[in-house]
N, C-alpha and C positions, 0 to 999 in steps of 0.2 A: 503496500500499499505506499501511495505517498501522498502527505499534505504539502499542501499549498499556503503561503501567506504573501501580500501585498503588504506593502508600507511605503512606497511612495518614496521622492526624495525627502533629506533630514538626518544626522543623528539623533533627534529624541524620537521621532516616531521611528526610527529602524530599530534601537532598543527597547522601547515599548513593546509593539511587534513579536520580537525577537523573546524577550522574556514569558511576554504573553503564551506563546508557541510553547517553548520549553516548561513551562510550567503545567500544559497539559498532556504533551507527549515525551518520550525520550526517543528521539531520530537513531537509527545506524548512521548515518551524516548529514550535513546540512550542504545545501546547492544552494550561493549565492549568485544571483542574474541580476542585470541592470544596465545602464549606460553610463559610459563615462568619455571625457572630454580625451584627447590624445596630448600628451605631452611630449613623445619622441616623436622627431618629423618623419619616422619610417611608418607613420600608422592614418590609414587613409578612415575615412567612413564605409563603415560596416565589418571594418577587421575587429576579429575576436581575441580579448587578449584574457589569458586565463595566469591569474596569480602564481607565480613562481614566489613571491615576498608580497607583503601588504607593511605601510609605512602609515602613521596614524599621524594626526595633525603636530602632535607632541614628541615626533619622533622615533615614536614604540614601534616595532619591528614583529609581525608576524608569518610564520612562515604556514603555509597548509599542511594539513594532518589528512586528506585522502587525498588517493591518488590522481594524477591528472588524466582527463576521460575525453576532451573534445577534440578529435579530429584535426580539425579547420583551425583552431585556437590558438596562438603564439604564446608562449610562454614568456612575463614580464613583470613590471615591478607597477600595483597600484597602490596609488596614493591617496589616502584620503584628505579634505581638506572640509575646514568648517563652512567655509559657504561656496559657491559658484563663481568659479576663475572664471570670470566674464573677457577678458582682454588676454589677447595673443601673447602678451608680454607679461603674464600674470604666471601663464601654462610656462613660458620659457624657462623665468625665475624660478618656478619649483623644480620644473627639470635639472639645471644648473645644483641645485641644493641637494638634489637625489645622486648627483654622481653622473648625469647625463647617462642613464640604462638606453641599453640600443630599442628595448620595447617598455614604454612607460604612459598609464594613462590616471584620471586623477576622476575619485569620485566624493562622493559625503559622507557613506554607508560604511563600505570594505572591511573597516578596523574596528567599527563599533562592533558587529557580526561576528568577526575574528576574534578578538579579546570574549564576548559573551561565550561562544563556542568556544574556547580552551578551557575556561573556566568550568565551563561546565563537561570537559572532556570530551565532546562528540566530533567526531573528526569533519572536518570542513573542506569545502573548497571555493573557487569565487571565479565568475568570468564575468567579463564586462564585455559591451559592443559600441565601438567608436562612434558617436553620435559629432562630433566637430574635431576634426586634424590640429594640430599643435597651431599651425599660423594662423589660424580665423578666431577672428574674436565675435563674441553673440551678438544679436543684432541689440538688444536690450540687457539691463544690469538685471537681472531675474531677483537678486538678492533683494531688491527696491519693492518687488511685490509677492513673498513668499510670505504664509499665514503660520501662526507662533507652533504649528508641530513642523516648519518646515515647507510644507506642498507651495506651492505655485498658482498662485490664484488666475486662472483662465479668464475671469472679466477683466479683472487691472492688466493685466498685458494685454490683452485685445484693446481695451479703452486707452492705455499709452502708445499702442501703436497707429490708430485709427488717424489721429490728423498727420501721419508722416508713411504714405504710401509704399515707398524703399521698404520702409520698416516692415511694413506689413507682410511685403512680398518677400521680405527675407525670413519672416517669424512660418508665412503659409512651407517656404522651401526647409526651415528645419523641421517644422511639424511634418512634413512627406519623410524627411532621414529617420524622425523617429518610428515611424509606424513600420518603416525597413528594417530597420536595427530593431523592432520589438520581433519583427516576425525570424529573422534572425538566430533573436534568443530562445524562442518558441523550440525552432528546429534542434536546435544546441539542447535545451532542456529535454526533448525526446530522446536524444541521442544519451543526455547524462543519466536518463533512470533505464536506458535499455528499451526500448520502447521505438 
């Protein structure tokens, strides 16, 4: 049997959802799936990165304890940031701080999940699909539109973009990309659970 939980963006939400899951079931392993921004210039939209190492916002490091499983994924470093890295310069700065690994991506949840999984001694692995490459800045500062749990308010984003048609076009392109990477992650999930 497989149990799925969805948390959305943000460390606080990720921690609460995983704690709730672990309070109810004792899984054989945890597989963390989600999207990420590219940090290394070798990554393109849709590339899959399987964590060989996870680095938290404070520099803490975690190693996956479940075996590698996704044939199309590239092993690499997943860095967890406390906020959305909006500008390409922010992503470049984090990549430099990490020591410029060949494959690296950034998200907002993986280190939280890794810490909890290790604390509960549950084997885990993490996979991220790239939604925006290292050289690309996002069309809006999504940090301005986060709710208390770290989720993005679609209505607030749309209202901010409406007065600027170019920005709206870039947001719609990003939305299409997110759908595409979600499909890639769904295929990877099927492979991960052996289906």
